[in-house]
C-alpha positions as CSV (number, residue, x, y, z in Angstrom):
1,M,15.5,-14.6,23.7
2,K,12.4,-12.7,22.0
3,K,11.8,-10.6,24.4
4,L,15.5,-9.5,24.6
5,L,15.4,-8.5,21.1
6,V,12.3,-6.4,21.1
7,A,13.4,-4.6,24.0
8,I,16.6,-3.9,22.3
9,A,14.4,-2.9,19.3
10,L,12.5,-0.6,21.5
11,V,15.5,1.1,23.0
12,S,16.9,1.6,20.0
13,I,13.9,3.0,18.6
14,S,13.5,5.4,21.3
15,F,17.3,6.5,21.2
16,A,16.9,7.5,17.4
17,G,13.8,9.6,18.1
18,F,15.6,10.9,20.8
19,A,18.4,12.1,18.3
20,Q,16.2,13.2,16.0
21,E,14.5,15.5,18.6
22,D,17.5,16.7,19.5
23,A,19.0,17.4,15.9
24,A,15.4,19.4,15.4
25,F,16.3,21.2,18.7
26,K,19.7,22.3,18.0
27,A,19.0,23.2,14.5
28,E,16.5,25.6,15.7
29,L,18.6,27.0,18.4
30,R,21.6,27.3,15.8
31,N,18.7,29.4,13.5
32,F,18.2,31.7,16.6
33,V,21.8,32.1,16.8
34,E,22.7,32.7,13.3
35,V,19.8,35.8,13.7
36,Q,20.8,36.7,17.3
37,S,24.8,36.6,16.5
38,G,24.6,37.6,12.9
39,A,23.4,40.7,13.8
40,G,26.2,42.0,15.8
41,I,28.4,40.4,13.0
42,D,26.2,42.6,10.3
43,A,26.7,45.9,12.1
44,A,30.4,45.1,12.3
45,L,30.5,44.5,8.5
46,T,28.8,47.9,8.0
47,Q,31.7,49.6,9.7
48,V,34.6,47.0,8.1
49,M,33.3,46.9,4.5
50,P,34.1,49.9,3.2
51,M,38.0,49.4,4.4
52,I,37.8,46.7,1.7
53,A,38.6,47.3,-1.9
54,E,35.7,46.7,-3.8
55,S,37.1,44.1,-6.0
56,K,37.8,41.8,-2.8
57,R,34.5,42.4,-1.4
58,E,33.2,39.1,-2.7
59,A,36.2,36.6,-1.8
60,F,36.3,38.4,1.5
61,K,32.6,37.7,2.3
62,K,33.0,33.9,1.3
63,E,36.0,33.4,3.4
64,L,34.6,35.2,6.2
65,N,31.0,33.5,5.7
66,A,32.9,29.9,6.0
67,E,34.7,30.6,9.2
68,I,31.2,32.4,10.6
69,K,29.3,29.1,10.1
70,G,31.7,27.2,12.3
71,M,31.2,30.1,15.0
72,Y,27.6,29.5,15.0
73,G,27.8,25.9,15.8
74,D,30.6,26.5,18.4
75,I,27.9,29.1,19.9
76,T,25.0,26.9,19.6
77,D,27.1,24.4,21.9
78,I,28.2,27.0,24.5
79,Y,24.2,28.0,24.4
80,I,23.9,23.9,25.4
81,D,26.3,23.7,27.8
82,K,26.1,26.6,29.7
83,I,22.2,27.2,29.7
84,G,20.6,23.7,29.7
85,K,17.9,22.5,27.0
86,E,14.8,23.3,28.9
87,D,15.8,26.8,29.4
88,L,16.8,27.3,26.0
89,Q,13.5,25.8,24.7
90,K,11.5,28.2,26.6
91,M,13.5,31.0,25.3
92,L,13.2,29.5,21.6
93,D,9.4,29.5,22.3
94,F,9.4,32.8,23.4
95,Y,11.0,33.8,20.0
96,N,8.3,32.3,18.1
97,T,5.9,34.5,19.6
98,P,5.0,37.9,18.0
99,A,6.6,39.9,20.5
100,G,9.7,37.5,20.2
101,K,9.7,37.7,16.4
102,N,9.4,41.6,16.6
103,I,12.5,41.7,19.0
104,L,14.3,39.3,16.7
105,A,13.7,41.3,13.8
106,K,14.7,44.7,15.5
107,T,18.0,43.3,16.7
108,P,20.3,43.9,13.7
109,D,19.2,48.1,14.3
110,V,19.7,47.9,17.8
111,M,23.1,46.0,17.5
112,E,24.6,48.4,15.0
113,A,23.2,51.3,17.1
114,S,24.7,49.9,20.0
115,M,28.3,49.5,18.5
116,S,28.5,53.1,17.3
117,L,27.5,53.9,21.6
118,N,30.3,51.4,22.6
119,Q,32.9,53.2,20.2
120,K,31.9,56.3,21.4
121,Y,32.1,55.8,25.1
122,M,34.8,53.6,24.8
123,M,36.9,56.7,23.6
124,K,35.5,58.7,26.4
125,L,36.4,55.5,29.1
126,Q,39.9,55.1,27.6
127,P,41.8,57.9,29.3
128,I,40.2,57.3,32.6
129,I,40.8,53.5,32.2
130,Q,44.5,54.5,31.4
131,K,44.8,57.0,34.4
132,Y,44.4,54.0,36.7
133,M,46.4,51.1,35.0
134,A,49.5,50.3,36.7
135,Q,52.6,51.7,35.1
């Protein structure tokens, strides 16, 4: 009986260790998601913010940020589900290198420039798409 209790205790401790490791991994991945996804959101907000009355901007940001936090959690879960922990850990390891940190730091600028470019090309592509759509 004593051996069984010791075995159960060891298994419980192992699961607790894995749970802490998984929580730390998920927190690190969520931080990455916030930086990566946040760059696109920030770029979009740069364009949207002038359309919001200045008197309403703080309330807008507060409400928006509450929703965005939930979105980051959902995106983190998608990364884990679709890619897997092993490859994600390798990705996080890269983003902790000097080159990875540099790329991550420049992502907001890339996203902002890309959004402007996307809008430009969507205006050019729209007539072509409409031309070939079934009517």
